[in-house]
N, C-alpha and C positions, 0 to 999 in steps of 0.2 A: 363669546369669542375666546376668552381665556380658557374656558373649560375644554373647548375643541383643541386648542393648542396644547394644553396639558395632556389630553388623551393621545394626541399624536406623538408627543415626546415620550410618554410612558410606553406606547406601543413600539416605538423605535428601540428604546432601551431593552424591552423584553425580547425583541427579535434578535438583538445583538447578543444578549446573554445566552439565548438558546442556540445560536449558531457558532459561537466561539469554541465550545468543546469539539465540534465536528471539524473545525479548522486546525485543531491542535494535533493532528496525526503525524507520526514519523513516516518516512519513506525509505525503504531499502530496495536495492536492486542487485541482481546477480544471477548466476547460473543455478538452475534447479539441480540439487544433488539427489534428493528423494522426495517422493510424493506419496504419503501414506493415506490413501483414501479411507481406509477403515478407521484409523486413528485421527483422521482429519487434521493432519499436520504436514507442513512442507519445510524442508531444509534447503537453504540456498548457500552457495559460496558467494559472499558479497564482493561487489566490484566498487572501485573508487570512481571519481568523476573525471579522471584524466583520460580523455578519448584520443585515439590516434587512428591511423589507417589500419594498423594491425589489430587494434582493440577498439572497435567502433562503439561498444557499449561501456567502455571503461576497463581498467586493468584489474585482474583478480587480486584480492587482498590476502587470500588464504584463510580468512575468518569465515566460519560457518555459523549460521543463525537458524533457529527453528521457530516456526510460527504456528500457532493454533488457528486453524482455518474453519472451526466448527460454525462460526457465525458470519463468515466472510462472503462477500459477493465475489463470484468467480466466473470469468468468461470461459474461454477455451481451456480444457483440462490440461495442466502442465505435465510434461514428460521430463525425465532426467535429461539434462543438456539444454533445455529451453531457457531463454533469458526471461526473468520475471521481474516485475516491479510490484512491491507489496506496500500498501499503506497500512500502518498498524499503530496500536496504542498498547501501553503496558497496563495490565490489570492483574492484580494478585501475583506479581512476580513473573507473569507469563507475557509473551509477546502475542497479543491477540490481533490477527489480521482483520482488517476492515474490508479491504478489497485486494484481489490478486489479479494482476494484468499480465497476460502472456505476450511479451514484446515480440518474441520469435514468430509466433503464429499470427500476430497482427501484421507483421512485415510481410508474411506470405500471402495474407488475404488481400493486400494492396496490389499485388502483381496480377 
C-alpha cells in the first residue's frame, strides 16, 4: 500500500515539474505592424489592458516588440493591422513565440 502511495505521489510531482515551464509563458497583444514570413518574425505595437468602447482590444502603448516565430504554432496568417495575441518565452535574449493567435480573424470567423 505504501509503495503504491509513494508511486502516486512521485508521478504527481513529476507531472507538475514537467508542466510548470509550459505555464510560465508571457502574453503580449496588439496590432501587427509587420509579418516577415521569410525571416519568421512578427512585430506588433503593444496594447495595454484598458478597454473602452473606442478601443475594444486595449489602447496602443506606442511600444513595438518583435517576436521570433520560427517554432510557433500559428493559426490564421496575420496581416499588418490585425490584432494579435502572442504567447512567448525569452530564450537567448530573443522573444520566442510559442503561439500566435489572430484575434481579428477569429472575430470574423464567429460571424
